[in-house]
Backbone as numpy.savetxt, mean C-alpha at the origin, in Angstrom:
# Nx Ny Nz CAx CAy CAz Cx Cy Cz
-27.57 -85.17 22.07 -28.39 -83.96 22.07 -27.53 -82.69 22.07
-26.43 -82.81 22.79 -25.55 -81.64 22.86 -25.01 -81.30 21.48
-24.68 -82.35 20.70 -24.16 -82.13 19.37 -25.21 -81.49 18.47
-26.48 -81.92 18.59 -27.57 -81.36 17.77 -27.79 -79.89 18.11
-27.77 -79.58 19.44 -27.96 -78.18 19.86 -26.86 -77.29 19.31
-25.64 -77.82 19.27 -24.51 -77.03 18.76 -24.69 -76.71 17.29
-25.17 -77.71 16.49 -25.37 -77.50 15.06 -26.45 -76.46 14.81
-27.57 -76.59 15.60 -28.69 -75.64 15.43 -28.24 -74.22 15.78
-27.45 -74.07 16.89 -26.98 -72.75 17.31 -26.10 -72.12 16.25
-25.19 -72.91 15.64 -24.31 -72.38 14.61 -25.10 -71.94 13.38
-26.15 -72.69 13.02 -27.00 -72.35 11.87 -27.72 -71.02 12.09
-28.23 -70.83 13.33 -28.94 -69.59 13.64 -27.99 -68.39 13.62
-26.76 -68.56 14.10 -25.79 -67.45 14.07 -25.47 -67.05 12.65
-25.25 -68.02 11.76 -24.95 -67.71 10.35 -26.12 -67.01 9.67
-27.34 -67.42 10.03 -28.53 -66.82 9.44 -28.65 -65.35 9.82
-28.34 -65.03 11.10 -28.43 -63.63 11.56 -27.39 -62.75 10.85
-26.19 -63.29 10.63 -25.14 -62.53 9.96 -25.53 -62.22 8.52
-26.04 -63.21 7.80 -26.46 -63.00 6.42 -27.58 -62.01 6.32
-28.53 -62.08 7.27 -29.67 -61.15 7.26 -29.20 -59.71 7.48
-28.24 -59.50 8.39 -27.77 -58.15 8.66 -27.04 -57.55 7.49
-26.42 -58.36 6.66 -25.66 -57.86 5.51 -26.56 -57.41 4.37
-27.81 -57.82 4.33 -28.70 -57.43 3.24 -28.94 -55.93 3.23
-28.95 -55.27 4.40 -29.24 -53.83 4.46 -28.02 -52.97 4.30
-26.80 -53.57 4.22 -25.58 -52.78 4.11 -25.33 -52.39 2.67
-24.70 -51.20 2.41 -24.43 -50.78 1.03 -23.37 -51.65 0.39
-23.48 -51.86 -0.93 -22.52 -52.67 -1.67 -21.94 -51.84 -2.80
-20.70 -52.20 -3.17 -20.10 -51.51 -4.32 -20.51 -52.24 -5.59
-19.92 -51.86 -6.69 -20.32 -52.41 -7.99 -20.07 -53.90 -8.09
-19.13 -54.44 -7.29 -18.82 -55.87 -7.35 -19.61 -56.66 -6.33
-20.51 -56.02 -5.65 -21.33 -56.71 -4.67 -20.65 -56.91 -3.34
-19.50 -56.26 -3.13 -18.76 -56.40 -1.89 -19.28 -55.40 -0.89
-19.47 -55.83 0.33 -19.94 -54.94 1.37 -18.96 -53.79 1.56
-19.48 -52.53 1.66 -18.62 -51.36 1.82 -19.12 -50.48 2.95
-18.23 -49.59 3.43 -18.56 -48.67 4.51 -18.40 -47.25 4.03
-19.35 -46.35 4.34 -19.28 -44.95 3.95 -18.36 -44.23 4.93
-17.28 -43.60 4.40 -16.31 -42.89 5.22 -16.37 -41.41 4.88
-16.28 -40.52 5.88 -16.33 -39.08 5.62 -15.16 -38.66 4.76
-15.43 -37.81 3.74 -14.39 -37.28 2.87 -13.57 -36.25 3.64
-12.30 -36.56 3.93 -11.48 -35.67 4.76 -10.94 -34.49 3.98
-11.24 -34.45 2.66 -10.85 -33.26 1.90 -11.83 -32.11 2.14
-13.01 -32.42 2.67 -13.99 -31.38 2.98 -13.70 -30.80 4.36
-13.99 -29.52 4.58 -13.74 -28.91 5.89 -14.59 -29.57 6.97
-14.01 -29.80 8.15 -14.73 -30.37 9.27 -15.55 -29.28 9.93
-16.73 -29.59 10.29 -17.61 -28.65 10.98 -17.68 -29.02 12.44
-17.52 -28.05 13.31 -17.69 -28.33 14.72 -19.11 -27.96 15.13
-19.36 -28.00 16.41 -20.73 -27.79 16.89 -21.17 -26.34 16.79
-20.21 -25.40 16.67 -20.56 -23.99 16.79 -20.41 -23.18 15.51
-19.51 -23.60 14.60 -19.23 -22.77 13.44 -19.24 -23.58 12.16
-19.39 -22.88 11.04 -19.27 -23.50 9.73 -18.35 -22.62 8.90
-17.57 -23.24 8.02 -16.60 -22.50 7.22 -17.25 -21.99 5.94
-16.94 -20.73 5.58 -17.47 -20.17 4.35 -16.43 -19.25 3.74
-16.55 -18.99 2.44 -15.61 -18.12 1.75 -16.26 -16.77 1.50
-15.51 -15.71 1.78 -15.98 -14.37 1.48 -14.98 -13.72 0.53
-15.48 -12.95 -0.40 -14.62 -12.30 -1.40 -14.47 -10.82 -1.08
-13.24 -10.35 -1.12 -12.96 -8.93 -0.96 -12.15 -8.47 -2.17
-12.23 -7.19 -2.46 -11.46 -6.65 -3.57 -10.54 -5.55 -3.08
-9.39 -5.42 -3.73 -8.48 -4.33 -3.45 -7.79 -3.94 -4.75
-7.22 -2.74 -4.75 -6.50 -2.25 -5.92 -5.01 -2.29 -5.60
-4.26 -3.04 -6.39 -2.83 -3.17 -6.18 -2.13 -3.46 -7.50
-0.90 -3.00 -7.63 -0.14 -3.20 -8.85 1.13 -3.98 -8.52
1.48 -4.95 -9.35 2.67 -5.75 -9.11 3.92 -5.02 -9.59
5.08 -5.51 -9.17 6.34 -4.90 -9.60 6.52 -5.01 -11.11
6.09 -6.14 -11.68 6.24 -6.32 -13.12 5.31 -5.38 -13.89
4.07 -5.24 -13.42 3.14 -4.32 -14.06 3.68 -2.89 -13.99
4.26 -2.54 -12.86 4.82 -1.20 -12.69 5.99 -0.98 -13.66
6.84 -1.98 -13.78 8.02 -1.85 -14.65 7.64 -1.71 -16.12
6.48 -2.24 -16.50 6.06 -2.20 -17.90 5.44 -0.86 -18.31
5.19 0.01 -17.35 4.53 1.28 -17.66 5.52 2.31 -18.18
5.05 3.26 -19.00 5.93 4.34 -19.48 6.31 5.27 -18.32
7.46 5.89 -18.44 7.95 6.77 -17.37 7.20 8.10 -17.37
6.88 8.59 -16.18 6.24 9.90 -16.04 7.30 10.99 -16.15
6.89 12.14 -16.63 7.79 13.28 -16.79 7.24 14.48 -16.01
8.16 15.22 -15.38 7.73 16.45 -14.70 7.50 17.55 -15.72
6.33 18.15 -15.64 6.00 19.26 -16.53 5.61 20.47 -15.68
6.48 21.41 -15.60 6.25 22.58 -14.77 7.56 23.30 -14.53
7.48 24.35 -13.76 8.68 25.14 -13.46 9.33 24.63 -12.18
10.64 24.74 -12.14 11.41 24.36 -10.96 12.26 25.54 -10.54
12.21 25.86 -9.25 13.03 26.94 -8.72 13.86 26.40 -7.55
15.17 26.40 -7.70 16.07 25.95 -6.65 16.36 27.11 -5.71
16.12 26.91 -4.42 16.34 27.94 -3.41 17.56 27.53 -2.59
18.68 28.16 -2.88 19.91 27.85 -2.15 20.57 29.10 -1.57
19.83 30.21 -1.62 20.32 31.47 -1.05 19.22 32.07 -0.17
19.65 32.69 0.91 18.69 33.27 1.86 17.82 34.34 1.22
18.35 35.07 0.24 17.60 36.16 -0.39 16.39 35.66 -1.18
16.39 34.38 -1.57 15.29 33.85 -2.40 14.16 33.23 -1.58
14.35 33.10 -0.28 13.40 32.35 0.55 12.05 33.07 0.65
12.05 34.34 0.96 10.80 35.07 1.21 9.89 35.09 -0.01
10.46 35.30 -1.20 9.65 35.32 -2.41 9.01 33.96 -2.66
9.78 32.89 -2.46 9.26 31.54 -2.69 8.11 31.23 -1.73
8.30 31.57 -0.47 7.26 31.27 0.53 6.01 32.10 0.27
6.18 33.34 -0.16 5.02 34.17 -0.49 4.20 33.54 -1.61
4.86 32.99 -2.61 4.14 32.34 -3.71 3.44 31.07 -3.23
4.07 30.34 -2.34 3.46 29.12 -1.80 2.19 29.45 -1.02
2.21 30.56 -0.28 1.03 30.95 0.49 -0.15 31.34 -0.41
0.13 31.71 -1.63 -0.94 32.07 -2.55 -1.65 30.84 -3.15
-1.06 29.69 -3.00 -1.64 28.46 -3.55 -2.64 27.85 -2.57
-3.68 27.21 -3.10 -4.66 26.58 -2.22 -4.22 25.18 -1.79
-3.12 24.69 -2.35 -2.63 23.35 -2.02 -1.12 23.30 -2.28
-0.42 22.51 -1.45 1.04 22.38 -1.58 1.42 20.90 -1.52
2.21 20.47 -2.47 2.77 19.13 -2.43 4.07 19.13 -1.65
4.31 18.08 -0.87 5.42 18.05 0.07 6.25 16.78 -0.07
7.57 16.93 0.03 8.46 15.76 0.07 9.84 16.23 0.54
10.70 15.28 0.89 12.07 15.59 1.28 13.02 14.58 0.65
14.28 14.96 0.56 15.33 14.06 0.10 16.52 14.17 1.06
17.15 13.02 1.28 18.31 12.95 2.17 19.45 12.24 1.47
20.64 12.76 1.64 21.81 12.10 1.06 21.90 10.68 1.63
21.98 9.67 0.77 22.03 8.29 1.26 23.33 7.99 1.99
23.24 7.12 2.96 24.42 6.68 3.69 24.61 5.19 3.45
25.81 4.80 3.12 26.09 3.41 2.81 26.92 2.74 3.91
27.02 3.41 5.05 27.72 2.84 6.19 26.73 2.52 7.29
26.87 1.36 7.88 25.96 0.91 8.93 26.04 1.86 10.12
24.85 2.29 10.59 24.78 3.15 11.75 24.97 4.63 11.47
25.29 4.98 10.23 25.50 6.39 9.87 24.27 6.92 9.14
23.83 8.11 9.50 22.69 8.74 8.82 23.02 10.20 8.58
22.34 10.80 7.62 22.56 12.19 7.26 21.31 13.02 7.53
21.50 14.31 7.61 20.38 15.23 7.78 19.65 15.40 6.45
18.40 15.85 6.54 17.63 16.12 5.33 18.33 17.18 4.50
18.53 16.89 3.23 19.26 17.80 2.34 18.34 18.75 1.60
17.15 18.25 1.24 16.28 18.99 0.34 14.84 18.91 0.82
14.16 20.05 0.77 12.73 20.12 1.07 12.01 20.60 -0.18
11.09 19.77 -0.70 10.35 20.12 -1.90 8.94 20.57 -1.53
8.58 21.76 -1.94 7.23 22.30 -1.75 6.74 22.78 -3.11
5.63 22.21 -3.56 5.17 22.47 -4.92 3.75 23.00 -4.96
3.52 23.94 -5.86 2.15 24.30 -6.24 1.80 23.46 -7.47
0.65 23.71 -8.07 0.31 22.96 -9.28 1.17 23.37 -10.48
1.80 24.51 -10.39 2.56 25.01 -11.54 4.08 25.06 -11.31
4.49 25.23 -10.07 5.92 25.41 -9.82 6.32 24.66 -8.55
7.51 24.05 -8.62 8.06 23.37 -7.45 9.30 24.11 -6.97
9.33 24.37 -5.66 10.48 25.02 -5.04 11.32 23.96 -4.33
12.59 23.94 -4.64 13.52 23.00 -4.02 14.39 23.77 -3.03
14.07 23.63 -1.74 14.81 24.33 -0.70 15.99 23.46 -0.27
17.18 23.92 -0.55 18.39 23.18 -0.22 18.76 23.45 1.24
18.26 22.63 2.12 18.43 22.85 3.56 19.90 22.77 3.98
20.70 22.01 3.26 22.12 21.93 3.60 22.85 23.24 3.28
22.19 24.12 2.53 22.76 25.44 2.22 22.11 26.56 3.05
20.79 26.53 3.19 20.08 27.65 3.83 19.58 27.31 5.23
19.56 26.04 5.58 19.03 25.64 6.87 17.51 25.58 6.87
16.96 25.06 7.96 15.49 25.00 8.12 15.06 26.28 8.82
14.85 27.32 8.04 14.61 28.66 8.58 13.18 28.78 9.10
12.96 29.77 9.95 11.67 29.93 10.62 10.50 30.13 9.65
10.65 30.91 8.57 9.52 31.03 7.64 9.06 29.67 7.07
9.99 28.75 6.84 9.61 27.41 6.38 8.89 26.64 7.47
9.39 26.75 8.69 8.75 26.07 9.82 7.32 26.59 10.00
7.16 27.91 9.91 5.82 28.50 10.07 4.86 27.97 9.01
5.33 27.84 7.79 4.48 27.33 6.71 4.07 25.88 6.98
5.01 25.07 7.41 4.73 23.65 7.67 3.81 23.47 8.88
3.77 24.47 9.75 2.92 24.39 10.95 1.61 25.14 10.79
1.37 25.72 9.63 0.15 26.52 9.42 -1.01 25.60 9.06
-2.04 25.48 9.92 -3.16 24.57 9.65 -4.08 25.05 8.54
-3.96 26.32 8.15 -4.86 26.87 7.13 -4.39 26.54 5.71
-3.18 26.05 5.56 -2.63 25.71 4.24 -2.67 24.20 4.06
-3.43 23.72 3.07 -3.53 22.29 2.80 -2.23 21.79 2.17
-1.65 20.77 2.80 -0.39 20.21 2.31 -0.56 18.70 2.15
-0.07 18.16 1.05 -0.24 16.74 0.72 1.14 16.09 0.66
1.31 15.01 1.39 2.56 14.26 1.36 2.28 12.78 1.45
3.33 12.01 1.56 3.20 10.56 1.71 4.21 10.08 2.74
3.71 9.31 3.70 4.55 8.85 4.82 5.23 10.03 5.50
4.43 11.04 5.83 4.99 12.28 6.37 5.60 12.07 7.76
5.19 11.02 8.46 5.78 10.75 9.77 7.28 10.57 9.66
7.71 9.84 8.63 9.15 9.62 8.43 9.86 10.92 8.08
9.23 11.73 7.22 9.84 13.00 6.83 10.06 13.90 8.04
9.04 14.01 8.90 9.17 14.92 10.03 10.01 14.33 11.16
10.12 13.04 11.20 11.06 12.43 12.14 12.48 12.91 11.82
12.79 12.99 10.54 14.12 13.45 10.12 14.26 14.97 10.19
13.20 15.69 9.84 13.27 17.16 9.92 13.42 17.64 11.36
12.84 16.90 12.28 12.95 17.28 13.69 14.35 17.12 14.24
15.21 16.44 13.53 16.61 16.37 13.93 17.31 17.70 13.68
16.73 18.51 12.79 17.28 19.84 12.50 16.65 20.88 13.42
15.31 20.84 13.51 14.60 21.82 14.33 13.23 21.25 14.69
12.72 21.50 15.90 11.40 20.99 16.28 10.30 21.56 15.39
9.45 20.67 14.88 8.33 21.09 14.02 7.10 20.27 14.41
5.96 20.95 14.48 4.69 20.26 14.68 3.86 20.46 13.41
3.88 19.48 12.51 3.20 19.66 11.21 1.69 19.77 11.37
1.11 20.71 10.64 -0.34 20.90 10.66 -0.84 21.16 9.23
-2.09 20.79 8.99 -2.69 21.01 7.68 -2.29 19.96 6.65
-1.81 18.80 7.12 -1.31 17.77 6.21 -2.32 16.65 5.97
-2.32 16.14 4.74 -3.02 14.90 4.38 -1.96 13.90 3.96
-1.96 12.74 4.60 -1.00 11.69 4.24 -1.68 10.75 3.25
-1.14 10.68 2.04 -1.76 9.86 0.99 -1.82 8.39 1.34
-0.88 7.90 2.12 -0.93 6.48 2.50 -2.24 6.14 3.20
-2.71 7.05 4.03 -3.99 6.83 4.72 -5.17 7.20 3.82
-5.02 8.26 3.08 -6.13 8.79 2.28 -6.61 7.80 1.22
-5.68 7.11 0.54 -6.07 6.23 -0.57 -6.69 4.93 -0.08
-6.54 4.60 1.21 -7.10 3.34 1.72 -8.61 3.30 1.58
-9.27 4.46 1.71 -10.73 4.48 1.61 -11.21 4.21 0.18
-10.27 4.21 -0.77 -10.59 3.88 -2.16 -10.02 2.52 -2.54
-9.76 1.71 -1.52 -9.33 0.30 -1.64 -7.97 0.15 -2.32
-7.17 1.21 -2.35 -5.79 1.10 -2.84 -4.94 0.60 -1.67
-4.33 -0.56 -1.84 -3.60 -1.18 -0.74 -2.10 -0.88 -0.77
-1.59 -0.38 -1.89 -0.16 -0.08 -1.98 0.18 1.20 -1.22
1.44 1.26 -0.74 1.85 2.38 0.10 2.85 3.34 -0.55
3.54 2.89 -1.57 4.58 3.74 -2.16 3.97 4.75 -3.13
4.62 5.91 -3.24 4.14 6.95 -4.14 4.15 6.46 -5.59
5.20 5.74 -5.96 5.31 5.28 -7.35 4.18 4.33 -7.72
3.80 3.44 -6.81 2.72 2.49 -7.12 1.36 3.17 -7.12
1.13 4.06 -6.17 -0.15 4.78 -6.15 -0.30 5.63 -7.40
0.76 6.31 -7.79 0.73 7.13 -9.00 0.47 6.26 -10.23
1.10 5.10 -10.29 0.91 4.20 -11.43 -0.53 3.69 -11.51
-1.13 3.37 -10.38 -2.51 2.91 -10.35 -3.45 3.99 -10.87
-3.20 5.23 -10.47 -4.09 6.33 -10.83 -3.88 6.78 -12.28
-2.61 6.93 -12.68 -2.31 7.57 -13.97 -1.70 6.64 -15.01
-1.39 5.42 -14.65 -0.83 4.48 -15.63 0.57 4.85 -16.08
1.32 5.55 -15.22 2.70 5.91 -15.55 3.60 5.62 -14.34
4.86 5.42 -14.64 5.84 5.01 -13.62 6.75 6.18 -13.26
6.86 6.45 -11.95 7.82 7.44 -11.48 9.17 6.75 -11.32
10.14 7.14 -12.12 11.46 6.51 -12.06 12.14 6.84 -10.74
12.78 5.84 -10.15 13.48 6.03 -8.88 15.00 6.02 -9.07
15.44 6.26 -10.30 16.86 6.19 -10.60 17.71 7.21 -9.87
17.10 8.35 -9.46 17.86 9.42 -8.81 17.79 9.37 -7.29
17.03 8.44 -6.76 16.75 8.45 -5.31 18.02 8.36 -4.47
18.97 7.55 -4.88 20.17 7.33 -4.09 21.36 8.15 -4.56
21.10 9.26 -5.22 22.18 10.14 -5.66 22.57 11.09 -4.52
23.60 11.87 -4.74 24.11 12.78 -3.72 23.30 14.08 -3.69
22.42 14.21 -2.72 21.58 15.40 -2.61 22.30 16.58 -1.97
23.54 16.36 -1.57 24.34 17.45 -1.03 25.42 17.91 -2.01
25.29 17.49 -3.26 26.26 17.91 -4.28 26.21 19.43 -4.43
27.30 20.01 -4.89 27.37 21.46 -5.03 26.24 21.99 -5.91
25.95 21.28 -6.98 24.86 21.66 -7.89 24.01 20.44 -8.18
22.70 20.58 -8.08 21.79 19.47 -8.41 21.67 19.36 -9.92
21.77 18.16 -10.43 21.65 17.95 -11.87 20.19 18.14 -12.31
19.96 18.38 -13.59 18.58 18.48 -14.08 17.76 17.23 -13.76
18.38 16.06 -13.82 17.66 14.83 -13.50 17.26 14.78 -12.03
18.15 15.20 -11.15 17.81 15.26 -9.73 16.67 16.25 -9.48
16.74 17.41 -10.11 15.71 18.42 -9.92 14.33 17.91 -10.39
14.30 17.28 -11.56 13.03 16.78 -12.09 12.46 15.67 -11.21
13.33 14.80 -10.75 12.88 13.71 -9.87 12.28 14.26 -8.59
13.00 15.18 -7.95 12.54 15.74 -6.68 11.24 16.53 -6.86
11.15 17.29 -7.93 9.96 18.09 -8.18 8.74 17.21 -8.47
8.95 16.14 -9.24 7.83 15.26 -9.59 7.26 14.57 -8.35
8.11 14.20 -7.40 7.62 13.56 -6.19 6.66 14.47 -5.43
6.97 15.76 -5.37 6.11 16.70 -4.66 4.84 17.00 -5.45
4.99 17.23 -6.76 3.83 17.53 -7.59 2.89 16.33 -7.68
3.44 15.12 -7.72 2.62 13.91 -7.82 1.65 13.80 -6.66
2.05 14.27 -5.49 1.15 14.23 -4.32 -0.10 15.06 -4.58
0.09 16.25 -5.17 -1.06 17.10 -5.51 -1.92 16.43 -6.58
-1.29 15.90 -7.60 -2.03 15.30 -8.71 -2.89 14.12 -8.25
-2.34 13.29 -7.40 -3.09 12.14 -6.88 -4.28 12.63 -6.06
-4.02 13.56 -5.16 -5.10 14.07 -4.30 -6.19 14.75 -5.12
-5.80 15.59 -6.06 -6.78 16.28 -6.91 -7.66 15.27 -7.67
-7.02 14.28 -8.26 -7.75 13.32 -9.10 -8.76 12.54 -8.28
-8.34 12.07 -7.11 -9.24 11.27 -6.28 -10.32 12.12 -5.64
-9.93 13.26 -5.07 -10.91 14.10 -4.35 -11.96 14.69 -5.28
-11.65 14.80 -6.56 -12.62 15.30 -7.54 -13.54 14.20 -8.07
-13.42 13.00 -7.51 -14.31 11.90 -7.88 -13.96 11.22 -9.18
-12.71 11.33 -9.60 -12.32 10.75 -10.89 -11.79 9.33 -10.81
-11.65 8.79 -9.60 -11.13 7.43 -9.46 -12.21 6.51 -8.91
-12.54 5.47 -9.69 -13.50 4.45 -9.28 -12.76 3.13 -9.14
-12.56 2.65 -7.91 -11.79 1.41 -7.73 -12.39 0.22 -8.47
-13.72 0.19 -8.62 -14.36 -0.94 -9.31 -14.04 -0.97 -10.80
-13.58 0.14 -11.35 -13.24 0.19 -12.77 -11.73 0.19 -13.01
-10.96 0.04 -11.93 -9.51 0.08 -12.07 -8.99 -1.19 -12.75
-7.99 -1.03 -13.60 -7.35 -2.18 -14.26 -6.57 -3.02 -13.28
-6.37 -2.51 -12.06 -5.56 -3.23 -11.07 -6.40 -3.73 -9.90
-7.70 -3.87 -10.13 -8.59 -4.41 -9.11 -8.44 -5.92 -9.06
-8.20 -6.48 -7.90 -8.07 -7.92 -7.74 -9.02 -8.39 -6.65
-9.43 -9.65 -6.75 -10.34 -10.25 -5.78 -9.56 -11.20 -4.88
-9.82 -11.09 -3.61 -9.14 -11.93 -2.62 -10.20 -12.71 -1.87
-10.06 -14.04 -1.83 -10.98 -14.90 -1.09 -10.42 -15.14 0.30
-11.26 -14.95 1.29 -10.83 -15.15 2.67 -11.75 -16.15 3.33
-11.16 -17.03 4.16 -11.95 -17.98 4.93 -12.50 -17.27 6.15
-13.76 -17.49 6.44 -14.36 -16.91 7.63 -15.20 -17.96 8.32
-15.28 -17.84 9.63 -16.07 -18.78 10.42 -17.36 -18.09 10.82
-18.49 -18.66 10.42 -19.82 -18.10 10.74 -20.53 -18.99 11.74
-21.18 -18.41 12.70 -21.93 -19.24 13.64 -23.08 -19.95 12.96
-23.31 -21.18 13.40 -24.43 -21.94 12.83 -25.76 -21.37 13.26
């Protein structure tokens, strides 16, 4: 009897196993298979789900910048290297409703060595004045102009410029718009003047003169044009954008960036 019971028990166990397999999924060959989660898909936890959000910004690559035609300074340049010329230049600057601002410093190629600001560029829409500070110094009429809140002045990264100018004389700049901050509201993400100018006008500001000797006895025509264009470009960028002529959605340099974000379920 024991042997018969054993045979019956084994038969019933096999029957239960076969019955349970009927409801399991099979592959094309009829082999029992198990559904496994695809680990290439993002895992969801109890609180959040992953989603993609698209943002756009305006930016130009180094290669795109290099392919653009060079910009040229078109306007008058007046070099101020004598004390007698200072008052007339400043009087003309006060007559302008806007002033472009920049500085140049003789480059130092020795570690730990730095030089004082050599040149201060202040430009109207028609004429740029190049004040040779290594010749005339940072005189009070210039300081007064830079501190006058009633005169609109446009520069780029002005914190760095005034950090260096303050090594000559204390100045509290007023009436300034920094283009690095100003262009952000128009989704321009680049910070350099050359890239911002290229995005707006499709031309490249050459930087070939940047590391030349700004304390040379006489500034070359190329140095003068480079320095003047940097100051005038600040006005041109500000004028173009503030007059509503730049639409980031229509820019040739608009790019889309996908960002992962976690949203609550």
